[in-house]
Z-matrix of the N, CA and C atoms (Angstrom, degrees):
N
C 1 1.449
C 2 1.530 1 109.77
N 3 1.300 2 115.99 1 -36.78
C 4 1.459 3 121.16 2 179.23
C 5 1.521 4 110.64 3 -65.92
N 6 1.312 5 115.48 4 -38.87
C 7 1.466 6 120.42 5 -179.32
C 8 1.534 7 109.97 6 -65.73
N 9 1.319 8 117.94 7 -42.62
C 10 1.466 9 120.54 8 179.41
C 11 1.528 10 110.35 9 -66.35
N 12 1.305 11 118.69 10 -33.67
C 13 1.456 12 122.72 11 176.79
C 14 1.513 13 110.77 12 -67.05
N 15 1.364 14 114.46 13 -41.20
C 16 1.463 15 118.23 14 178.05
C 17 1.536 16 110.21 15 -65.72
N 18 1.352 17 114.92 16 -41.23
C 19 1.455 18 119.27 17 179.12
C 20 1.534 19 110.45 18 -61.23
N 21 1.295 20 116.65 19 -41.88
C 22 1.469 21 121.67 20 179.01
C 23 1.527 22 109.88 21 -61.08
N 24 1.338 23 117.14 22 -44.63
C 25 1.467 24 121.34 23 179.64
C 26 1.529 25 111.14 24 -63.26
N 27 1.326 26 117.25 25 -39.59
C 28 1.461 27 121.13 26 179.13
C 29 1.535 28 109.54 27 -66.26
N 30 1.353 29 116.54 28 -43.88
C 31 1.461 30 120.60 29 178.60
C 32 1.528 31 110.83 30 -61.81
N 33 1.296 32 117.02 31 -43.43
C 34 1.464 33 121.56 32 179.00
C 35 1.523 34 110.90 33 -62.67
N 36 1.330 35 116.11 34 -41.97
C 37 1.462 36 120.59 35 179.53
C 38 1.529 37 110.07 36 -65.19
N 39 1.330 38 115.69 37 -43.36
C 40 1.463 39 120.80 38 178.73
C 41 1.532 40 110.23 39 -62.04
N 42 1.314 41 115.38 40 -44.17
C 43 1.476 42 119.83 41 178.65
C 44 1.526 43 109.93 42 -62.31
N 45 1.309 44 118.16 43 -43.37
C 46 1.466 45 122.54 44 178.70
C 47 1.519 46 111.32 45 -61.77
N 48 1.345 47 116.86 46 -41.07
C 49 1.458 48 121.68 47 179.47
C 50 1.539 49 110.46 48 -64.85
N 51 1.344 50 116.61 49 -43.65
C 52 1.466 51 121.07 50 178.30
C 53 1.538 52 110.54 51 -64.18
N 54 1.309 53 116.57 52 -41.21
C 55 1.463 54 120.48 53 177.81
C 56 1.521 55 111.14 54 -63.25
N 57 1.323 56 116.84 55 -40.58
C 58 1.468 57 120.96 56 179.56
C 59 1.528 58 109.90 57 -64.93
N 60 1.358 59 117.54 58 -43.07
C 61 1.469 60 120.62 59 178.09
C 62 1.534 61 110.49 60 -62.71
N 63 1.335 62 116.49 61 -41.47
C 64 1.470 63 120.08 62 178.65
C 65 1.519 64 110.45 63 -64.16
N 66 1.314 65 117.36 64 -38.97
C 67 1.468 66 120.95 65 178.58
C 68 1.518 67 110.54 66 -64.99
N 69 1.345 68 116.55 67 -41.58
C 70 1.461 69 120.12 68 179.09
C 71 1.529 70 109.63 69 -62.88
N 72 1.328 71 116.86 70 -43.40
C 73 1.465 72 120.78 71 178.95
C 74 1.532 73 110.74 72 -63.77
N 75 1.314 74 116.23 73 -40.96
C 76 1.469 75 120.46 74 179.24
C 77 1.516 76 110.70 75 -63.29
N 78 1.321 77 117.16 76 -45.42
C 79 1.466 78 120.96 77 -179.80
C 80 1.527 79 109.88 78 -64.28
N 81 1.322 80 117.72 79 -39.89
C 82 1.467 81 120.89 80 179.03
C 83 1.532 82 110.08 81 -64.04
N 84 1.330 83 117.13 82 -41.41
C 85 1.464 84 120.88 83 178.06
C 86 1.521 85 110.74 84 -65.12
N 87 1.319 86 116.95 85 -39.89
C 88 1.460 87 120.54 86 178.65
C 89 1.524 88 110.58 87 -65.21
N 90 1.330 89 117.66 88 -40.13
C 91 1.464 90 120.76 89 178.77
C 92 1.524 91 110.33 90 -63.78
N 93 1.343 92 116.40 91 -43.48
C 94 1.461 93 120.16 92 179.92
C 95 1.529 94 110.53 93 -64.58
N 96 1.321 95 117.00 94 -42.86
C 97 1.465 96 120.57 95 178.99
C 98 1.526 97 110.63 96 -64.42
N 99 1.319 98 117.01 97 -39.88
C 100 1.460 99 122.00 98 178.59
C 101 1.524 100 110.49 99 -62.62
N 102 1.332 101 115.86 100 -44.19
C 103 1.460 102 120.52 101 -179.87
C 104 1.533 103 110.37 102 -62.97
N 105 1.329 104 117.68 103 -44.83
C 106 1.461 105 121.96 104 -179.99
C 107 1.530 106 111.42 105 -66.59
N 108 1.321 107 115.85 106 -39.53
C 109 1.459 108 119.87 107 179.23
C 110 1.524 109 111.33 108 -64.28
N 111 1.316 110 116.59 109 -43.72
C 112 1.463 111 120.38 110 177.42
C 113 1.523 112 110.86 111 -61.69
N 114 1.331 113 116.08 112 -42.56
C 115 1.459 114 120.89 113 179.93
C 116 1.530 115 110.44 114 -62.92
N 117 1.310 116 116.16 115 -43.80
C 118 1.470 117 120.62 116 -179.41
C 119 1.521 118 110.77 117 -66.66
N 120 1.320 119 117.23 118 -43.73
C 121 1.468 120 120.41 119 -179.82
C 122 1.517 121 110.48 120 -63.44
N 123 1.313 122 117.46 121 -43.72
C 124 1.468 123 119.99 122 -179.32
C 125 1.519 124 111.16 123 -66.68
N 126 1.332 125 115.84 124 -37.19
C 127 1.460 126 120.44 125 -175.61
C 128 1.535 127 111.92 126 -80.93
N 129 1.327 128 117.00 127 -48.21
C 130 1.459 129 120.89 128 -169.70
C 131 1.526 130 114.89 129 -105.20
N 132 1.309 131 118.18 130 -20.45
C 133 1.460 132 120.38 131 -176.54
C 134 1.515 133 110.26 132 -121.12
N 135 1.327 134 113.98 133 131.61
C 136 1.460 135 120.05 134 174.88
C 137 1.525 136 106.57 135 -120.70
N 138 1.306 137 116.60 136 125.80
C 139 1.464 138 121.14 137 -175.77
C 140 1.522 139 110.86 138 -59.51
N 141 1.329 140 117.31 139 -33.79
C 142 1.469 141 119.93 140 178.20
C 143 1.524 142 110.76 141 -66.03
N 144 1.337 143 115.91 142 -39.27
C 145 1.468 144 119.14 143 177.47
C 146 1.528 145 111.12 144 -64.82
N 147 1.322 146 116.00 145 -39.76
C 148 1.468 147 120.37 146 179.12
C 149 1.528 148 109.68 147 -65.88
N 150 1.322 149 117.56 148 -42.32
C 151 1.464 150 121.18 149 177.47
C 152 1.529 151 110.95 150 -62.38
N 153 1.339 152 116.16 151 -43.65
C 154 1.464 153 119.92 152 178.60
C 155 1.521 154 111.06 153 -62.19
N 156 1.324 155 116.25 154 -41.58
C 157 1.460 156 120.83 155 178.71
C 158 1.527 157 111.10 156 -63.16
N 159 1.327 158 116.31 157 -43.39
C 160 1.466 159 120.13 158 178.90
C 161 1.532 160 110.82 159 -64.21
N 162 1.334 161 117.24 160 -40.30
C 163 1.469 162 120.94 161 177.54
C 164 1.524 163 110.93 162 -63.92
N 165 1.342 164 116.51 163 -43.42
C 166 1.465 165 120.25 164 178.19
C 167 1.522 166 111.39 165 -61.58
N 168 1.325 167 116.56 166 -41.59
C 169 1.465 168 120.46 167 179.34
C 170 1.524 169 110.54 168 -64.50
N 171 1.320 170 117.67 169 -42.07
C 172 1.466 171 121.18 170 179.09
C 173 1.531 172 110.32 171 -63.54
N 174 1.328 173 116.35 172 -41.03
C 175 1.471 174 120.18 173 179.06
C 176 1.529 175 110.87 174 -65.63
N 177 1.329 176 116.62 175 -40.89
C 178 1.464 177 120.00 176 177.89
C 179 1.529 178 111.47 177 -63.91
N 180 1.313 179 116.73 178 -38.37
C 181 1.465 180 120.12 179 178.54
C 182 1.528 181 110.62 180 -66.33
N 183 1.313 182 117.57 181 -38.88
C 184 1.463 183 120.69 182 176.50
C 185 1.526 184 110.49 183 -62.95
N 186 1.341 185 116.42 184 -43.95
C 187 1.468 186 120.15 185 177.29
C 188 1.519 187 111.03 186 -61.49
N 189 1.313 188 115.96 187 -42.20
C 190 1.465 189 121.22 188 179.71
C 191 1.527 190 110.58 189 -62.17
N 192 1.318 191 117.38 190 -42.80
C 193 1.467 192 121.11 191 178.20
C 194 1.526 193 111.46 192 -64.43
N 195 1.323 194 117.08 193 -39.38
C 196 1.467 195 119.85 194 177.46
C 197 1.530 196 110.83 195 -64.55
N 198 1.321 197 116.56 196 -39.81
C 199 1.469 198 120.45 197 178.11
C 200 1.524 199 109.79 198 -63.35
N 201 1.323 200 117.19 199 -44.56
C 202 1.471 201 120.65 200 178.83
C 203 1.521 202 111.56 201 -61.79
N 204 1.335 203 116.80 202 -40.23
C 205 1.463 204 119.89 203 177.95
C 206 1.524 205 110.75 204 -64.06
N 207 1.331 206 116.82 205 -41.56
C 208 1.463 207 120.53 206 179.70
C 209 1.524 208 110.82 207 -64.91
N 210 1.308 209 116.83 208 -40.72
C 211 1.464 210 120.21 209 179.46
C 212 1.524 211 112.07 210 -71.22
N 213 1.312 212 117.25 211 -24.88
C 214 1.452 213 121.16 212 -177.43
C 215 1.517 214 114.48 213 -88.72
N 216 1.315 215 117.57 214 0.26
C 217 1.464 216 120.01 215 -179.91
C 218 1.519 217 110.70 216 -67.26
N 219 1.316 218 115.06 217 147.65
C 220 1.458 219 121.27 218 176.58
C 221 1.519 220 107.39 219 -101.67
N 222 1.329 221 116.14 220 111.27
C 223 1.464 222 120.39 221 -176.20
C 224 1.522 223 112.20 222 -85.29
N 225 1.325 224 117.49 223 -16.94
C 226 1.463 225 121.02 224 -174.52
C 227 1.524 226 112.54 225 -84.72
N 228 1.284 227 118.10 226 -30.39
C 229 1.461 228 121.52 227 -174.55
C 230 1.526 229 109.76 228 -109.07
N 231 1.333 230 117.53 229 125.43
C 232 1.474 231 119.48 230 176.75
C 233 1.524 232 110.89 231 -64.23
N 234 1.329 233 114.95 232 154.14
C 235 1.463 234 120.21 233 -178.09
C 236 1.523 235 112.97 234 -67.98
N 237 1.352 236 117.84 235 -29.55
C 238 1.458 237 120.27 236 -174.47
C 239 1.529 238 112.77 237 -87.68
N 240 1.304 239 118.79 238 7.44
C 241 1.458 240 122.89 239 -179.73
C 242 1.525 241 109.08 240 -93.17
N 243 1.340 242 115.77 241 128.12
C 244 1.464 243 117.93 242 179.95
C 245 1.520 244 110.33 243 -114.81
N 246 1.305 245 116.02 244 176.08
C 247 1.461 246 122.08 245 -174.68
C 248 1.528 247 112.18 246 -65.34
N 249 1.318 248 117.78 247 -34.22
C 250 1.470 249 120.71 248 178.95
C 251 1.527 250 110.43 249 -63.53
N 252 1.343 251 117.18 250 -40.53
C 253 1.468 252 120.70 251 177.22
C 254 1.526 253 110.63 252 -62.65
N 255 1.316 254 116.10 253 -42.58
C 256 1.464 255 119.89 254 179.70
C 257 1.524 256 111.41 255 -64.57
N 258 1.327 257 116.93 256 -41.51
C 259 1.469 258 120.11 257 178.44
C 260 1.524 259 111.23 258 -63.30
N 261 1.333 260 117.19 259 -41.07
C 262 1.469 261 121.27 260 179.72
C 263 1.524 262 110.21 261 -64.49
N 264 1.319 263 117.44 262 -42.50
C 265 1.461 264 120.13 263 179.33
C 266 1.528 265 110.94 264 -66.17
N 267 1.314 266 117.19 265 -39.69
C 268 1.463 267 120.49 266 177.97
C 269 1.526 268 111.04 267 -62.33
N 270 1.334 269 116.43 268 -42.27
C 271 1.467 270 119.98 269 178.58
C 272 1.528 271 110.62 270 -64.57
N 273 1.346 272 117.12 271 -40.30
C 274 1.450 273 121.15 272 178.85
C 275 1.535 274 110.66 273 -63.03
N 276 1.308 275 117.31 274 -42.96
C 277 1.465 276 120.80 275 178.66
C 278 1.524 277 111.01 276 -64.51
N 279 1.320 278 116.36 277 -38.67
C 280 1.459 279 120.44 278 177.14
C 281 1.523 280 111.19 279 -63.27
N 282 1.342 281 116.80 280 -41.27
C 283 1.467 282 120.77 281 178.04
C 284 1.532 283 110.69 282 -64.01
N 285 1.337 284 116.84 283 -42.88
C 286 1.467 285 120.15 284 178.86
C 287 1.522 286 111.20 285 -62.30
N 288 1.321 287 116.66 286 -41.89
C 289 1.456 288 120.83 287 179.47
C 290 1.523 289 110.62 288 -63.75
N 291 1.316 290 115.97 289 -40.81
C 292 1.468 291 120.69 290 179.02
C 293 1.529 292 110.49 291 -65.27
N 294 1.342 293 117.52 292 -41.25
C 295 1.464 294 121.38 293 178.57
C 296 1.530 295 110.86 294 -63.84
N 297 1.328 296 116.86 295 -42.24
C 298 1.468 297 120.41 296 178.38
C 299 1.534 298 110.21 297 -62.52
N 300 1.301 299 117.19 298 -43.15
C 301 1.462 300 121.33 299 -179.76
C 302 1.530 301 110.21 300 -63.03
N 303 1.338 302 116.28 301 -43.89
C 304 1.470 303 120.24 302 178.57
C 305 1.526 304 111.25 303 -63.67
N 306 1.333 305 117.74 304 -38.73
C 307 1.469 306 121.30 305 179.78
C 308 1.528 307 110.23 306 -66.34
N 309 1.298 308 117.71 307 -40.38
C 310 1.466 309 121.34 308 179.54
C 311 1.529 310 111.21 309 -67.40
N 312 1.293 311 117.56 310 -41.76
C 313 1.458 312 121.21 311 -176.43
C 314 1.529 313 111.86 312 -81.03
N 315 1.330 314 118.52 313 -19.00
C 316 1.467 315 120.45 314 -179.59
C 317 1.527 316 110.69 315 -71.46
N 318 1.316 317 117.93 316 -35.42
C 319 1.462 318 121.86 317 -179.39
C 320 1.522 319 112.02 318 -79.47
N 321 1.291 320 117.97 319 -24.38
C 322 1.467 321 120.68 320 -175.94
C 323 1.519 322 109.90 321 -81.52
N 324 1.323 323 114.94 322 142.92
C 325 1.473 324 120.34 323 177.62
C 326 1.519 325 108.45 324 -81.51
N 327 1.327 326 116.12 325 148.98
C 328 1.459 327 117.94 326 177.64
C 329 1.530 328 110.17 327 -61.83
N 330 1.285 329 117.37 328 153.31
C 331 1.465 330 122.30 329 -175.11
C 332 1.519 331 112.58 330 -62.41
N 333 1.327 332 118.22 331 -28.40
C 334 1.465 333 119.43 332 -179.44
C 335 1.527 334 111.95 333 -74.58
N 336 1.348 335 117.05 334 -14.57
C 337 1.468 336 120.35 335 177.21
C 338 1.528 337 113.03 336 -95.12
N 339 1.298 338 117.69 337 -10.47
C 340 1.455 339 121.78 338 -179.27
C 341 1.523 340 109.23 339 -77.86
N 342 1.339 341 117.45 340 146.75
C 343 1.472 342 118.94 341 178.21
C 344 1.519 343 109.77 342 -65.29
N 345 1.305 344 115.37 343 141.22
C 346 1.455 345 119.44 344 179.93
C 347 1.507 346 109.09 345 -91.45
N 348 1.289 347 116.01 346 139.34
C 349 1.458 348 121.57 347 176.72
C 350 1.515 349 106.69 348 -122.55
N 351 1.325 350 116.46 349 109.46
C 352 1.465 351 117.99 350 -179.84
C 353 1.517 352 110.41 351 -67.90
N 354 1.289 353 114.50 352 152.01
C 355 1.445 354 119.91 353 179.82
C 356 1.532 355 110.70 354 -72.39
N 357 1.308 356 116.26 355 -42.37
C 358 1.467 357 120.99 356 179.35
C 359 1.523 358 108.11 357 -116.26
N 360 1.314 359 116.14 358 131.00
C 361 1.466 360 118.80 359 173.91
C 362 1.524 361 108.71 360 -92.28
N 363 1.322 362 115.97 361 143.39
C 364 1.467 363 118.24 362 -178.05
C 365 1.529 364 111.28 363 -62.59
N 366 1.304 365 114.70 364 140.50
C 367 1.446 366 122.66 365 177.74
C 368 1.509 367 113.36 366 86.54
N 369 1.281 368 118.44 367 -2.64
C 370 1.441 369 121.75 368 -179.94
C 371 1.506 370 109.35 369 -90.54
N 372 1.322 371 117.80 370 139.15
C 373 1.465 372 121.36 371 179.13
C 374 1.523 373 108.82 372 -98.15
N 375 1.302 374 112.94 373 138.40
C 376 1.462 375 117.02 374 178.97
C 377 1.490 376 112.20 375 -114.61
């Protein structure tokens, strides 16, 4: 039992040592990455340039939205016209059309009262 306890302690110590080495390597890699990132940002990236670029992009998007709104306007229909007005006008036009049709058909005689004209008269050669 003592031997297994000693073995456990040795394994734990070995594991702790490996973990410590891995942590040291991780911290060293993080330091190197931090140093390179700072160098790259200072050399290639300027926060003012990034801000200017973001402002330019926002302004372009606003212009683009204004252009889309202008292109999407309806020039044929006034702004103060609503659906109820359109429905009322449609009904009025339908009534006028119906009245015109009734006026035209009221003066005309029914087809059964009109004189018939045969297409072919008997005895005629075609």
